[in-house]
N, C-alpha and C positions, 0 to 999 in steps of 0.2 A: 515344761511338761506338755504333751500333745495328745492327740487321739489315742485311745487305748492305754493311756497313762504311761507311755514310754517316756523316760527321762533322757533328754539330750544334754550332755555335759556343757556344751557351749551356750545353752540357753540359761543356765544358772550362774554363769560367770558375768559379773557386772563390768561395764567399761570395755575398753579396747583389749582385744586378745593378743595383739602384737603391738609393742610400744617402742619408743625410743629409749635407749639405756639410761639417758639422763633423767627420764621421768621417774625412775625408781632407783637410781644410783648403781646400776649394774656395771660390773667391770667387763672388759672385752672377752675374757675367757671363762666367764661364769656359765653354769648350766643354763640352757635356754637361749643363749645368744645364737644369732643366725649368721651363717657364713655362706658364701658361694664357693663350691668345691667341685673339682672335676671328678665325676663319677664314672667308673669304667664298667663296660658291659662284657665281662668275660664269658658270660653264658651264651652269647649270640653266635659264636663260631669257634672252631678249633683249628685255627690256621697259624702258621708261623712264617716269619721272614727268613729265608735261607740265602746264603751267598750264591751268586750265579757266576761271578767272575772274580779271580783273585790276582794279587800281586805279592811280591816279596816272599816267594816260596810258599804261598798259600796262607800267610799269616795276616794279610790285609785284604779285606773284601772291597771290590770296586763297585759291584752292583748286587742288588738283592732282588729276589722274586718271592711271591707268595706261594706257599705250598700247604697242603692239608697236613695236619699233625698225625704222622704215621707212627709205626712201631719204633722207628729210628730216632724219634724226637728225644732231645736231651742226651744224645749219645754220639756226638760228633767225635771224629778221631783226632782232630787237631784244633786247639784253641786259637782264637783270633787275637791279634794285638791291636788292630785298628779296624772297626771299633772293638773295644775290649769285649770278649765273649769267651767264657770258659767252655770246655768240651761238654760239660753237663748243663749248659745254659742254652736258652733260645730267646729270640725276639718274637713275642706273641703279637698277632694282629688283633688289636683291641680298639674298639671305638670308645669315645668318652664324650660326656656332655657336662657342662658346668651347671650345677643345680644348687638351689638353696638347701642348706642343711642345718639341723638343730645341733648345737654343740652339746656334748654330754660330759666329757672329761678329758683331761690330759693324762697321758701315761708317761711319767717322768723317767723314761729309760734313756733319754738322750737330752742332756742339759741345754744344748744350743738349739736343737730342733726336735722337740718331743713329738711323739705320735699322739694324735688327737682322735677320740671316738666321736663320730657324728652320725646322725640319722638323716638320710636324704628325704626331700619333699617332692611329691609328684602332683603337678597341677591337675585338677579335675576338669578344667575347661581348656579349650584350645585357644590359639592366638586371637580368634574372632569372638571369644567369649561364649562359644557354644559348648555345651556339656559333652565330654568325650563319651562314646557309646558304652565303654566298660564301667563307667561310673553312673549308673542309673540313680534316680532319686531315692528309690528304696534302699539300694546298696549304701549310698552315702549316709542315709538316716541310720542304718544299722551301725556304721562306723561311728557316727556321732553319739550313739547310745552305748559305745564301748563294748560292742558285741564281740569284736575280734581282737585277740591279744596282740597280733602283729601289725595292726593298723590303727592309726590315730588321726583324727580330723583337725585341721587348722583352718579357721575362717580367714578370708581376705583381710589384710591389715588396712587400717584407715588411711595410711599413707600411700596406698595403691602401688607399693613397690613389690608386693607379693600377691600371688593368686591363691584362692582357696585351694588347699592341697591336702593330700593324704601322706602321712609319715609312714615309711616302711621300716618297722623295727627289725624285720627279718633280713633287711639289706643294709644294716648299719655297717660302717666301714671305719677302719683305723688308717689314718693318713698323716704324713708329716705336716707339722704346723705351717711350714713355708708354702704349702699349697692352698691355705685358707685365705679367702678374701672377705674381709669384714663387711657386713651389710649395714652396720650401725642400727640394727633392729634386734629385739629380743622378745621372748614370751613374757606376758605379765605373770605375776607371782602365782595366781590361782591356776592358770593354765599349766605353768611349769610344775606345780605341785601335783596336779592330776596326771600329767605326763610321767613324772617320776614314779608315781604309784603304778601307772600302766606298764612301765618298763619292768618294775619288780614283778608284776603279774606275769609278763611275757617270759622272763627268765627263770622264775621260781615256781610258777603256777600257784602262787599264794597271793592274798590280798592284805595290805596293811590295815590293821584294825582301827576303828574309831576315826575314819577319815571320810571326806566327801566322796572319795572314790568308792569306798565300801558301801556307802549309802546308795549311790547310783547303781552299783552292781546288784544290790538287794532289791531295789525298786524294779529293776529290769529283769530280775530273776536270772541273772548271769552268775550268781554267786558260786564260787568253786567249792 
């Protein structure tokens, strides 16, 4: 608890916030495990790779160029054999960055390579340890107090493998398991429990009763 009696969830958690799985017997694909995952930035542009030169009667593309996504996108007259591309498909121009992500669950829709739900982590400091401008101290404190349903704060782990970060629940992704690279780190049980309740709040706009999470929400007058 700090000035003005605001409760910060990370101050009431004892011990390390991020731990080695062996410290608590976690399995690799348990809720709260941390993986490195390529996160795509679809929102940053609307461009596609279009063939610029063809072979084999127009079924093989030799070269591609970047074009803006116009009204004819996903409406090609002829599919490609090499690389394979149906007439209703396009190759989008998308940047990606490998980020640490918190594992939520498996979706057992594919037995050999199931889709996995993960929440990406965004560091609040840059490579030199300086606070990024968009993460002011006041804003980070509001996140730590659980003010925002779509944001969740994680403190730097004691192993120095992860930076203090903000989880973006609104940017959670579903990705095949073979894209996940295990960090051999996970959330401790108390942090995982609070995050689980935070996820429930975000998706259902309700709060689980008789929990630490509910008490924090009441103390901070965020109760729904």
